[in-house]
C-alpha positions in Angstrom: 26.5 68.8 140.3 29.9 70.2 140.4 32.2 70.8 143.3 32.6 73.8 145.5 35.9 74.2 143.7 34.0 74.4 140.3 31.6 77.0 141.5 34.5 79.2 142.8 36.4 78.9 139.6 33.4 79.5 137.4 32.7 82.6 139.3 36.3 83.7 139.0 36.2 83.2 135.2 33.3 85.4 134.8 34.9 88.1 136.9 38.2 87.8 135.0 36.4 87.9 131.6 34.6 91.1 132.6 37.7 92.8 134.0 39.8 92.0 130.9 37.1 93.3 128.3 36.7 96.6 130.4 40.3 96.9 130.8 40.7 97.3 127.0 37.7 99.4 126.6 39.1 102.7 128.1 42.2 102.7 126.3 40.5 101.7 122.9 37.7 104.1 123.2 40.0 107.1 124.1 42.3 106.4 121.2 39.5 106.3 118.8 38.1 109.4 120.1 41.3 111.2 120.0 42.5 110.1 116.6 39.2 110.5 114.7 37.3 113.2 116.9 34.2 111.1 115.6 31.5 109.8 117.8 30.5 107.5 114.8 33.9 105.7 115.3 33.6 105.2 119.1 29.9 104.0 118.4 31.1 101.6 115.7 33.7 100.3 118.2 30.9 99.6 120.9 28.7 98.2 118.3 31.3 95.7 117.2 32.1 94.7 120.6 28.6 94.4 122.1 26.4 94.0 119.0 27.2 90.2 118.5 25.9 89.3 122.0 22.5 90.8 120.8 22.6 89.7 117.1 24.1 86.2 117.6 22.3 85.3 121.0 20.2 82.6 119.4 23.0 81.2 117.2 25.2 81.1 120.5 22.6 79.2 122.3 22.4 76.7 119.7 26.2 76.2 119.7 26.3 75.9 123.5 23.6 73.1 123.1 25.6 71.1 120.4 29.1 71.1 122.0 30.5 70.1 125.4 30.5 73.5 127.3 33.8 73.3 129.0 35.6 72.4 125.8 33.8 75.1 123.9 34.7 77.7 126.5 38.3 76.6 126.3 38.5 76.8 122.6 36.6 80.2 122.4 38.7 81.9 125.1 42.0 80.7 123.5 40.9 82.2 120.2 39.9 85.5 122.0 43.4 85.6 123.6 44.9 85.5 120.2 42.7 88.2 118.9 43.1 90.5 122.1 47.0 90.1 121.5 46.6 91.0 117.9 45.1 94.5 119.0 48.4 95.5 120.3 49.9 95.7 116.8 46.7 96.9 115.3 46.6 100.3 117.4 47.2 102.3 114.3 44.5 100.9 112.1 41.1 101.8 112.9 39.4 99.2 110.5 41.5 96.4 112.0 40.7 97.4 115.5 36.9 97.4 114.5 37.3 94.0 112.9 39.0 92.6 116.0 36.6 94.0 118.4 33.7 92.3 116.4 35.8 88.9 116.8 36.1 89.6 120.4 32.3 90.4 120.8 31.4 87.2 118.8 33.5 85.1 121.1 32.0 86.8 124.1 28.4 85.8 122.8 29.4 82.2 122.8 31.6 82.2 125.9 28.9 83.9 128.1 26.3 81.5 127.0 28.7 78.6 127.8 29.1 80.1 131.2 25.5 80.6 131.8 24.8 77.0 130.8 27.4 75.7 133.1 26.2 77.6 136.1 23.0 75.4 137.0 25.0 72.2 136.4 27.7 73.2 138.7 25.2 74.6 141.3 22.7 71.8 141.4 19.0 72.5 141.7 19.2 74.1 145.1 22.0 76.4 144.6 21.4 78.1 141.2 20.2 81.4 142.7 23.2 81.6 145.1 25.7 80.9 142.3 24.1 83.2 140.0 24.3 86.0 142.7 28.0 85.3 143.1 28.6 85.3 139.5 27.0 88.6 139.0 28.9 90.1 141.8 32.1 88.8 140.2 31.1 90.3 136.8 30.2 93.8 138.5 33.6 93.7 140.4 35.4 93.0 137.2 33.6 95.7 135.5 34.6 98.0 138.3 38.3 97.3 138.4 38.9 96.9 134.5 38.0 100.4 133.3 39.6 102.2 136.2 43.0 100.4 135.6 42.6 100.5 131.8 41.9 104.2 131.9 44.9 104.8 134.1 47.2 102.8 131.8 46.0 104.7 128.8 46.6 108.3 130.6 50.3 107.3 131.4 50.9 106.2 127.8 50.6 102.4 128.1 47.5 101.2 126.4 49.4 98.1 125.0 49.8 97.1 128.7 46.0 97.1 129.1 45.4 95.2 125.9 48.3 92.7 126.9 46.2 92.4 130.3 43.0 91.6 128.5 44.8 88.8 126.5 46.0 87.4 129.7 42.6 87.3 131.3 41.4 85.2 128.3 44.3 82.7 128.8 43.3 82.7 132.7 39.8 81.7 131.5 41.3 79.0 129.5 43.2 77.7 132.4 40.4 77.7 134.7 38.1 75.9 132.1 40.6 73.1 131.9 40.6 72.8 135.7 36.7 72.4 135.9 35.5 69.0 136.7 31.7 69.7 136.0 30.6 69.1 132.4 27.6 70.0 130.4 27.2 67.7 127.3 25.4 68.4 124.1 21.7 68.8 124.6 19.1 67.2 122.3 15.6 68.8 122.3 12.6 66.8 121.6 11.2 69.8 119.7 14.4 70.6 117.8 16.3 73.8 117.8 15.5 75.5 114.7 15.6 79.3 114.5 12.1 79.5 113.0 10.7 77.5 116.2 12.7 79.9 118.5 11.4 83.0 116.8 7.7 81.5 117.2 8.4 80.9 120.9 9.6 84.5 121.2 6.5 85.8 119.6 4.4 83.7 121.7 6.2 84.9 124.7 5.6 88.7 123.9 1.9 87.9 123.2 1.5 86.3 126.6 3.4 89.3 128.2 0.9 91.6 126.7 -2.1 89.6 127.7 -1.0 89.0 131.3 -0.1 92.4 132.7 -0.4 95.9 131.1 1.9 97.2 133.9 4.6 94.6 133.3 4.4 95.2 129.5 4.7 99.0 130.0 7.6 98.6 132.3 9.4 96.4 129.8 9.0 99.0 127.2 10.2 101.7 129.4 13.2 99.5 130.4 14.0 99.0 126.6 14.0 102.6 126.2 16.2 103.4 129.0 18.7 100.5 127.7 18.6 102.3 124.2 19.4 105.6 125.9 22.4 104.0 127.8 23.8 102.6 124.5 23.5 106.1 123.1 25.5 107.5 126.1 28.5 105.2 126.1 30.1 106.3 122.8 29.7 109.9 123.9 31.3 109.3 127.4 35.0 109.5 126.1 34.4 113.0 124.6 32.4 114.0 127.8 35.4 112.9 130.0 38.0 114.7 128.0 36.7 117.4 125.9 33.8 118.7 128.5 35.2 117.9 131.8 38.8 118.4 130.8 40.0 115.0 132.1 41.9 112.2 130.5 41.6 108.7 129.8 42.0 107.9 133.5 38.9 110.0 134.0 37.0 108.1 131.4 37.8 104.9 133.2 36.9 106.3 136.5 33.5 107.3 135.4 32.9 103.8 134.0 34.1 102.2 137.1 32.0 104.4 139.4 28.9 103.6 137.4 29.5 99.7 137.6 30.3 100.0 141.3 27.1 101.7 141.8 25.4 99.0 139.8 26.9 96.4 142.3 25.7 98.4 145.3 22.0 98.8 143.9 21.6 95.3 142.9 22.2 93.8 146.3 19.3 92.8 148.3 16.8 95.2 147.0 14.4 92.8 145.4 13.4 91.3 148.7 12.6 94.8 150.1 10.0 95.5 147.6 6.5 93.8 147.6 5.8 92.1 144.4 2.9 94.2 143.4 5.2 97.3 143.6 8.1 96.1 141.4 6.8 97.6 138.3 6.5 101.0 139.9 9.8 100.5 141.7 11.5 99.7 138.4 10.0 102.8 136.6 11.2 105.0 139.6 14.7 103.5 139.4 14.8 104.3 135.6 13.8 107.9 136.2 16.5 108.1 139.1 19.2 106.6 136.9 18.4 109.1 134.1 18.4 112.1 136.6 21.9 111.2 138.0 23.2 110.4 134.4 22.1 113.9 133.1 22.9 116.1 136.1 26.7 116.1 135.6 26.3 117.7 132.2 24.9 120.8 134.1 27.5 120.9 136.9 30.8 120.3 135.1 32.9 118.7 137.8 34.9 115.3 137.6 34.4 114.7 141.5 30.7 115.5 141.3 30.2 113.4 138.0 32.0 110.3 139.8 29.5 110.9 142.8 26.6 111.1 140.4 27.5 108.1 138.6 27.6 106.0 141.7 24.0 107.0 142.4 23.0 106.6 138.9 24.6 103.2 138.6 22.9 102.2 141.9 19.5 103.0 140.4 20.6 101.1 137.1 21.5 98.0 139.2 18.2 98.2 141.2 16.2 98.5 138.0 17.9 95.4 136.7 16.8 93.4 139.8 13.2 94.8 139.9 12.6 94.2 136.1 
């Protein structure tokens, strides 16, 4: 079990990493939207940045199980700092930006897995839920501050400052990792760690889910559809903020920040207020509310109203995550 300082520093590292990533997103997305006028280019950017966490999730898990996690987090974060700094000189090359974004995303997949794995070791058996709550709160805080500041820097003509800030947050994570006393050493599973066995376990899990509860299975499918919709929305958001609402990169950063701020609000303490047998209904209701407030600003075109609606939509999004 780690010390109280370990738990504070681990929580801080997650928040800093989230702030740095979202600090860079607003400038890069608006630059791509302005230079190309193409939603495909912006979608490619988000795919490059977020796709590795999905595609490489299993691989990242195996890497985390084979190497000491603090050392792994240090090496990966240092590499990400170098890649993030390289984006400053690659702003005029869209292909280079996409490649560098994919490299950042690949690092995120491994670093996040390492942070998740360190959490229970640092917390001890009785403190995992509490530490995870602090970590998620820190992540949401970073995701609220980052886009607002990044959008503002892009709007006043200093996207390079935002990208430099992203690189510095990775260096801060390196410093935090080096200061940790807690360690998670390589794990050896008696059943092995092959991809085929993991895929078999995943298929078995889905089969159990289908047999156990039709309401849970239906809720999961609806939640997946909701997530797919959100991934469609994000590449369109820079164009909505600038071309439709008549705003700037700062507007885009504001809308991202208000949504994640709403998520933080909606995720706090809601699960305990809903009876277990009502969680599926509550999750579907939250998804519907999320969609309503996401869509309404496209009918009432106003930046202040969009920001207000996104707080409410984000709150429903955060609640849905808790219920699911």
